[in-house]
C-alpha positions as CSV (number, residue, x, y, z in Angstrom):
1,X,-54.2,12.3,-13.0
2,X,-51.4,13.3,-15.6
3,X,-47.8,12.4,-15.3
4,X,-46.8,16.0,-14.5
5,X,-49.7,16.2,-11.8
6,X,-48.5,12.9,-10.4
7,X,-44.9,14.1,-10.1
8,X,-46.1,17.3,-8.4
9,X,-48.0,15.3,-5.9
10,X,-45.2,13.1,-4.8
11,X,-42.9,16.0,-4.6
12,X,-45.3,17.8,-2.3
13,X,-45.9,14.7,-0.2
14,X,-42.1,13.9,0.3
15,X,-41.5,17.6,1.3
16,X,-44.2,17.3,3.8
17,X,-42.8,14.1,5.2
18,X,-39.4,15.7,5.4
19,X,-40.6,18.7,7.2
20,X,-42.6,16.6,9.8
21,X,-39.6,14.5,10.3
22,X,-37.4,17.5,10.9
23,X,-39.8,18.8,13.4
24,X,-39.9,15.6,15.3
25,X,-36.1,15.6,15.4
26,X,-36.1,19.3,16.6
27,X,-38.7,18.6,19.4
28,X,-36.7,15.7,20.5
29,X,-33.5,17.6,20.6
30,X,-35.0,20.6,22.6
31,X,-34.8,19.2,26.2
32,X,-37.5,20.4,28.7
33,X,-36.1,20.8,32.0
34,X,-37.7,20.5,35.5
35,X,-36.5,22.6,38.4
36,X,-37.5,21.5,42.0
37,X,-37.9,24.5,44.4
38,X,-37.9,23.7,48.1
39,X,-38.8,26.7,50.5
40,X,-39.1,26.2,54.2
41,X,-42.1,28.6,54.8
42,X,-43.9,31.3,53.0
43,X,-43.1,34.9,53.9
44,X,-42.5,38.0,52.0
45,X,-38.6,37.7,51.9
46,X,-38.4,34.2,50.9
47,X,-41.3,34.6,48.4
48,X,-39.3,37.6,46.7
49,X,-36.2,35.3,46.6
50,X,-38.4,32.6,44.7
51,X,-39.8,35.2,42.3
52,X,-36.5,36.7,41.6
53,X,-35.0,33.2,40.7
54,X,-37.9,32.4,38.3
55,X,-37.7,36.0,36.7
56,X,-34.0,35.5,36.2
57,X,-34.6,32.1,34.4
58,X,-37.3,33.6,32.2
59,X,-35.1,36.6,31.1
60,X,-32.5,34.0,30.0
61,X,-35.0,32.0,27.9
62,X,-36.4,29.5,30.3
63,X,-40.1,30.0,30.1
64,X,-42.4,28.2,32.3
65,X,-44.7,25.9,30.4
66,X,-42.6,25.9,27.4
67,X,-39.1,24.7,28.1
68,X,-39.1,24.5,31.9
69,X,-41.4,23.2,34.6
70,X,-41.2,24.3,38.3
71,X,-42.0,21.8,41.0
72,X,-42.6,24.3,43.9
73,X,-42.8,22.8,47.4
74,X,-43.3,24.6,50.7
75,X,-42.1,22.6,53.8
76,X,-44.4,24.6,56.2
77,X,-41.5,25.0,58.7
78,X,-41.4,21.1,59.1
79,X,-38.0,19.4,58.8
80,X,-39.6,16.0,58.1
81,X,-41.5,17.5,55.2
82,X,-38.5,19.2,53.9
83,X,-36.7,15.8,53.8
84,X,-39.7,14.3,52.0
85,X,-39.6,17.0,49.5
86,X,-35.9,16.4,48.8
87,X,-36.5,12.7,48.4
88,X,-39.3,13.3,45.9
89,X,-37.0,15.6,43.8
90,X,-34.3,12.9,43.7
91,X,-37.1,10.3,42.9
92,X,-38.4,12.4,40.0
93,X,-34.8,13.1,38.7
94,X,-35.2,16.8,38.4
95,X,-32.6,18.7,36.4
96,X,-31.8,21.2,39.2
97,X,-32.9,22.0,42.7
98,X,-33.2,25.7,44.1
99,X,-33.5,25.8,47.8
100,X,-34.6,28.7,49.9
101,X,-33.5,28.9,53.5
102,X,-31.1,26.6,55.5
103,X,-33.2,23.9,56.5
104,X,-34.5,23.1,53.1
105,X,-30.9,23.4,51.7
106,X,-29.6,21.0,54.3
107,X,-32.4,18.5,53.4
108,X,-31.6,18.6,49.6
109,X,-27.9,18.5,50.1
110,X,-28.2,15.4,52.2
111,X,-30.6,13.7,49.7
112,X,-28.3,14.0,46.5
113,X,-24.7,14.3,45.6
114,X,-25.3,14.4,41.9
115,X,-28.2,16.8,41.0
116,X,-27.0,20.5,40.9
117,X,-28.2,22.5,44.0
118,X,-28.4,26.2,44.1
119,X,-28.9,27.3,47.6
120,X,-30.2,30.8,48.7
121,X,-31.3,32.7,51.8
122,X,-28.7,30.8,53.8
123,X,-27.0,32.7,56.5
124,X,-23.9,30.5,57.0
125,X,-23.5,27.9,54.2
126,X,-20.1,26.6,55.6
127,X,-21.3,26.3,59.2
128,X,-24.7,24.7,58.1
129,X,-22.5,22.0,56.3
130,X,-23.7,22.8,52.9
131,X,-20.3,23.7,51.2
132,X,-16.7,23.2,52.0
133,X,-16.0,26.9,51.7
134,X,-17.5,30.0,50.1
135,X,-14.8,30.3,47.6
136,X,-14.7,26.6,46.6
137,X,-18.0,25.0,47.6
138,X,-17.3,21.6,46.1
139,X,-19.4,18.7,45.0
140,X,-22.9,19.6,43.4
141,X,-23.7,22.8,45.4
142,X,-23.3,26.6,45.1
143,X,-25.6,29.6,45.5
144,X,-26.1,32.8,47.5
145,X,-25.9,33.8,51.1
146,X,-28.2,36.2,53.0
147,X,-25.7,37.0,55.8
148,X,-27.0,40.0,57.7
149,X,-24.9,43.2,58.2
150,X,-25.5,43.0,62.0
151,X,-23.1,45.6,62.8
152,X,-25.0,48.1,60.6
153,X,-28.4,46.9,62.1
154,X,-27.1,47.5,65.7
155,X,-26.0,50.9,64.6
156,X,-29.3,51.8,63.1
157,X,-31.3,50.6,66.4
158,X,-29.0,53.0,68.5
159,X,-29.5,55.8,66.1
160,X,-33.1,55.6,66.1
161,X,-33.6,54.6,69.8
162,X,-30.5,55.7,71.6
163,X,-31.7,54.8,75.1
164,X,-32.0,51.0,74.1
165,X,-30.0,49.0,76.6
166,X,-31.9,45.6,76.7
167,X,-32.6,44.2,73.2
168,X,-35.0,41.4,72.9
169,X,-34.3,38.7,70.2
170,X,-37.0,36.1,69.2
171,X,-35.5,33.2,67.3
172,X,-35.8,29.5,66.5
173,X,-33.4,27.6,68.6
174,X,-33.4,24.6,66.0
175,X,-32.5,26.8,63.0
176,X,-28.7,26.8,62.4
177,X,-29.0,30.2,60.5
178,X,-30.8,31.7,63.6
179,X,-28.0,30.4,66.0
180,X,-25.5,32.0,63.8
181,X,-27.4,35.3,63.6
182,X,-27.8,35.2,67.5
183,X,-24.1,34.8,68.0
184,X,-23.4,37.8,65.8
185,X,-26.0,39.9,67.5
186,X,-24.5,39.1,71.0
187,X,-21.0,40.1,69.7
188,X,-22.2,43.4,68.3
189,X,-24.5,44.3,71.3
190,X,-21.6,43.7,73.7
191,X,-19.6,46.3,71.7
192,X,-22.3,48.8,72.4
193,X,-22.8,48.2,76.1
194,X,-26.1,46.6,75.5
195,X,-27.5,43.2,76.5
196,X,-29.5,40.6,74.7
197,X,-32.7,39.2,76.2
198,X,-33.5,35.8,74.4
199,X,-36.8,34.5,73.6
200,X,-36.4,31.1,71.8
201,X,-39.2,29.3,70.0
202,X,-39.5,25.9,68.4
203,X,-42.3,26.7,65.9
204,X,-44.4,29.6,64.6
205,X,-47.2,29.0,67.1
206,X,-44.9,30.0,70.0
207,X,-44.0,33.3,68.6
208,X,-46.8,35.3,70.2
209,X,-46.1,34.1,73.7
210,X,-42.3,34.6,73.1
211,X,-43.0,38.3,72.2
212,X,-45.4,38.8,75.3
213,X,-42.5,37.4,77.6
214,X,-40.3,40.3,76.5
215,X,-42.8,43.0,77.7
216,X,-41.3,44.9,80.6
217,X,-37.9,43.3,80.0
218,X,-36.6,44.9,77.0
219,X,-36.3,48.4,75.4
220,X,-36.5,47.3,71.8
221,X,-36.9,43.9,69.8
222,X,-34.9,42.7,66.9
223,X,-35.9,40.0,64.7
224,X,-33.0,38.2,62.9
225,X,-33.2,36.3,59.6
226,X,-35.3,33.6,61.2
227,X,-37.8,31.9,59.0
228,X,-40.0,30.6,61.8
229,X,-40.4,34.0,63.4
230,X,-40.7,35.9,60.3
231,X,-43.5,33.7,59.2
232,X,-45.4,34.8,62.3
233,X,-44.2,38.5,62.2
234,X,-47.7,39.9,62.6
235,X,-47.8,38.4,66.0
236,X,-44.7,40.1,67.1
237,X,-46.0,43.5,65.4
238,X,-49.1,43.4,67.5
239,X,-47.3,42.8,70.9
240,X,-44.7,45.6,70.1
241,X,-47.4,47.9,68.9
242,X,-49.7,47.4,72.0
243,X,-46.8,47.9,74.3
244,X,-45.0,50.7,72.3
245,X,-41.7,48.7,72.0
246,X,-39.7,49.6,68.9
247,X,-39.4,46.6,66.5
248,X,-36.5,46.2,64.1
249,X,-36.1,43.5,61.4
250,X,-33.0,41.9,59.6
251,X,-35.0,42.0,56.3
252,X,-36.5,44.8,54.4
253,X,-39.7,42.9,53.5
254,X,-40.7,43.0,57.1
255,X,-40.8,46.8,57.3
256,X,-44.0,47.2,55.4
257,X,-45.4,44.5,57.7
258,X,-44.9,46.8,60.8
259,X,-41.1,47.0,61.7
260,X,-39.7,50.4,62.4
261,X,-36.6,49.9,60.1
262,X,-34.3,47.5,58.5
263,X,-31.0,47.8,56.7
264,X,-30.3,44.6,54.7
265,X,-30.2,43.0,51.3
266,X,-33.1,42.9,48.9
267,X,-34.2,39.3,48.7
268,X,-35.7,39.6,45.2
269,X,-32.3,40.6,43.9
270,X,-30.7,37.7,45.7
271,X,-33.1,35.4,44.1
272,X,-32.2,37.0,40.7
273,X,-28.5,36.5,41.5
274,X,-29.3,32.8,42.3
275,X,-31.1,32.4,39.0
276,X,-28.2,33.7,37.0
277,X,-26.1,31.1,38.8
278,X,-28.7,28.3,37.8
279,X,-28.5,29.5,34.2
280,X,-24.8,29.1,34.1
281,X,-25.2,25.5,35.6
282,X,-27.8,24.6,33.1
283,X,-25.3,25.6,30.3
284,X,-22.8,23.2,31.7
285,X,-20.8,24.9,34.4
286,X,-19.8,22.8,37.4
287,X,-21.5,24.2,40.6
288,X,-18.7,23.0,42.8
289,X,-16.3,25.5,41.3
290,X,-18.6,28.4,41.3
291,X,-18.0,30.6,44.7
292,X,-21.1,31.3,46.8
293,X,-22.1,34.9,46.1
294,X,-23.8,37.5,48.2
295,X,-25.3,41.0,47.5
296,X,-22.9,43.8,48.4
297,X,-25.5,46.7,48.2
298,X,-27.8,47.1,51.1
299,X,-31.1,48.9,51.4
300,X,-32.4,51.1,54.2
301,X,-36.2,51.0,54.6
302,X,-38.2,52.7,57.4
303,X,-41.8,52.9,58.4
304,X,-42.8,56.2,59.9
305,X,-46.3,55.0,60.9
306,X,-44.9,52.0,62.7
307,X,-42.2,54.2,64.4
308,X,-45.0,56.6,65.7
309,X,-47.1,53.8,67.0
310,X,-44.0,52.2,68.9
311,X,-43.0,55.4,70.5
312,X,-39.9,56.6,68.5
313,X,-39.2,59.4,66.1
314,X,-37.1,58.6,63.0
315,X,-34.2,61.0,63.0
316,X,-33.7,63.3,59.8
317,X,-30.3,61.6,59.4
318,X,-32.0,58.3,58.9
319,X,-34.9,59.7,56.7
320,X,-32.4,61.5,54.3
321,X,-30.5,58.4,53.5
322,X,-33.3,55.9,53.5
323,X,-33.9,54.1,50.2
324,X,-37.5,53.8,50.9
325,X,-39.7,55.7,53.6
326,X,-43.2,54.2,54.1
C-alpha cells in the first residue's frame, strides 16, 4: 500500500471512529422516559382520557417505542390493586405518573412525594386529599378535574322528562368522587322540587340488582361520574329499557351505550389537556405550582333510539342545540 493510500485509510478510519463516538454520546444524552398510567377500570370515558393523554404526548414529540415507554395498568376497580400498581411505579422509578380517576390518584399520591403526578378524571381533587387547592396544588401533583355541571344535567332531565319527581341514582358508596357527585345532585334536585332515591353499590357485580331495586320507585335514573357503575353501564341500560325508565348520564361516552342524553365534558379532550400539562412538567416545570385545570366547554349528546325505547320524546329545543344526535 502506498504512502498516499495509507494516509487516506487512516483518515477514513479516524473519521469513522469519531462519527461512532459522537453517535454514542448523542444516544446517551437522549433520555428515554417511562410514564406509568394507572386507571381504575376500563370504560369508554376513562379510555378516552387515556388516549387523549398519549396523543398529546405524541404531538409534542414523545413517541411510544422511540423516546417514551408507557406502563399502562388497570386496577379492575380494586383499591388493593391500585395500591400495588402505585408501589410498582415507585419501585421502577418511572419519570412521571398519569392517574385516571380518584381511587388510582389517591393510591399514587400516597405512594410518592417525589415522582411528578398528573391526575385526571377526578371530581373533587381537594376533597379527595390530592391537592392543597386547585390554584396551588403543592408538592408533586397537578392535573385536571372532571367536575360535572350537575345543575345543567338536572335541567336537561326536566326538559326531556318534565314529569320526573323521583330520580334514582346508582353510585359506589366507597368512591369519594361519587359521594361528592351525590351531594351535588341532592342539592340541585331539592331546588327543583324533586327527590333522590339512592341505590348504593360496592362493586360492579351489584349494579344490575341496584338498578332492579329502583323499578317502580323512580321516574328516571341518573348515573353520576362513577367508575364502578359506568363500567357496568350495560346492566343499567337493560333494566331501564325493559321497564321504560329514562336513563341519563353524566358523561357523553355513555350516550352511545344507551343513555337518553348527557351534557358534560369530552374526556378525550380532558386527557389531551392533561397530556399538555405532562409535557410542561417533562420540560422542567414544577407540578406543585401548576393550577388544576378543567374544560369550560360542554357537549350535549342525545340518543333518539334510546329515548324512544325508554318512553320519552326528545324536544326540538334539545335536538336543535345538541352537538351530536345519535
